[in-house]
N, C-alpha and C positions, 0 to 999 in steps of 0.2 A: 033696625033699619040701618043704623049707622054702621054697625059691624058687617052687615051684609054688602054695603056699598064699598067698604074697605076691602073686603074679600074679592069683590068683582074687579076692583081697580088693581089689586094685586095679580089676579089671573091675567088681566089684560096686559099688565106690564111684563109678564114672564118672557115673551118672544124678545123684548127689548133687552131684558137682562141677559138672556141667553146670547143675543148678538154681542152685547157688551163684553161678556166673559169670553166669547170666541175671539173678539178683536184683541183683548188684552193677552190671551194665551197664544196669540199668533195664528189662529185658525182662520181659514178663508170664510167669507160670509156664506158661501154655499155649503159649508160644513156645519151650520148651526142646527140643521135638522137632526144631527147626530147627537145633539146635547139634550138631555132629559133631566130637567131640575138638578143642574149642577153636576150630573154624571155623564161622561161621555160614553157613547156606545162604541163598541169595537170598530176599527176602521175596515173599510171594504178591502176585499183581497186585491192586491196589486198584480194584475195579469200581464205578463210581458210576452212578446212574440218569440223570445228565445225559450221560454218555458213551454209555450204552446208547441213549437217546433220539436223540442226534445220528447215531449209525451207523444205527439203524433208518430214520431219515428219509432217509439218503443212498442205501442200497442195501437192498431187501427182503431180510429174513433176516439181516442184519449184526448186529441187535440180539440175536437168538437165539444166533449164534455168539459173540458177545461175552459172553453169559451162559452160555456152554457148554451150552445146551439144544438140542443137535443134533436130538434126536427131534422136535422141531416143524418142522424145515425141510421135510420132505416134505409137510407139510400147508399150509405157507405157499406153497411153490413149486407145489404141485399145484393149489391153489385159484387162484392168480394165472395159472398156465399154461392151466388150463381155461377160465377166464373170458376170457383173452386170445384163445385159439383161437376161441371162440364169437363174440367180438366181430368178429374178422377175417372169419369165414365169414358172419356176418349182414350185415357190410357189403357183401361181395361179392355177396350175393343181393340186398340193397336196391339196389345199382347197377344190377344186371342188370334188375330189375323196374321201377326208375325210368325207365331208357331205354326199355324196352318199352312202359311206359305213355304215355311221351311220343309213341311212334310210332302206337300204337293210338289215342290221343285224336286225333291229327291225322288219321288215316285215317278215323275216324268223322265228323269235321267235314267232310272233303272229300266223303264219301258223302252227307251231308246237304245239299250244295251250298254250303257255306260256303267263303270264301277263307281260307287259312291258309298259313303259311310252311312250306316243306318241311323235315322234320326232318333230322338228321344221318343219315349212312349207318349209324353204329354203333347208331342206335336201331332202325333196321329189323333189323339183325342180331341184337339182343337179342330183339326180338319173335319173329323166326324160330326162335331157340333155343328159347323157351318154346312156341311153336306146335308145334315138332317133338316136343316131350315130351307136351304136354297137348292138342294140336289147336288149332283156332281158338277163341279166347276174346275176350270183349269187354274193354273197358277197366275196367270195374267190379271184377271179381275180381282183375285185375293191380294195381289201385290198393290193394285191400285187403291182398294179400300184400306190397306195397310197404311199407305202413304197419306190417305185423306185423314184418318184418324190420328196419325202422328202430327199432321199439320194442325188439326183442331186442338189437340192437347198443347202444342207449343203456342199457339195464338192465344189460348186461354191463360197460360202462364204469364205471357207478355201483358195481357190485359189485367191481370192481377197486380202486376207491377205498376202499370199505368194508373189504375184506381187508387192504389196505395199512395203513389206519388202525388196524385190530385188531392187526395185527403190531407196529405202533409202540407201541401202548398196552400189549400183552403185554410186549414187551421192557422197556419203562419200569417197569412194575409188578413183573415178575420181578426186575429189578435191586434193587428196594427190598426184596424178600423174600429175597434171597440171605443175608443175615445175621440173618434172623428167627429168633427163639427158638421152636423147635418144641415147646416145653413138655414136655421129657423127663422132668422131674420130676413131672408130673401122673401120677396113678395112679388106677385104677378098681378097685374091689373089689366082687364080687358074693358073697354068702353067704346061705344058707338060714337062715331064722328060724322060730320056731313060727307066727307069723302070716303067712309067705309068703317072699318074697325080699327082702333088704335090699341096696341098692346104695350104696356109699360112694365119693364122689369126694374125693381129697385134693389140694388146691391150696396150694402153698408160698407163703407171704407174705414180702414183703421181696426185696430183690435179693441176688444171689450176690456 
């Protein structure tokens, strides 16, 4: 029983010994949990906003991974993937209608009696593809659709740049806020009084 009591007293004294060891070694009291029976655990990774900014600029989403904010990754990659897909499809449609417009504009010039250079064979193939779906159309609606697809492609590319920039900004700002004091010492009290409801907000003054 005497040996058991000594063992229990020793186990209870381990936190105090760890605190004393941390104080003597210059560690802060909140680092005591990283001390296990005289052996210090590896220190946590020191994340800096500059490192987060560099990673976010190199690879989309790397800044969020660096900040361990994995829940943001589906939004970043989903937005970039959707805009990239829209840009590719719009560019393909723009190329089709651009070539078709070249052929139809040449055909209308020839029908009007003007001399024009024969278009490339792929231009006629593009127009035949559109005519097979919509029937015979003039050059004006083909030109309008060409401009619409070009605008859609350009806006998609601008959107990719904006999403990329927002992801970089988010990683940089989030890295700044990792060690932000969330104000756990703040308190809000709501109590009924004869004249109504009284709300009291307690804000601690000074640094801890």
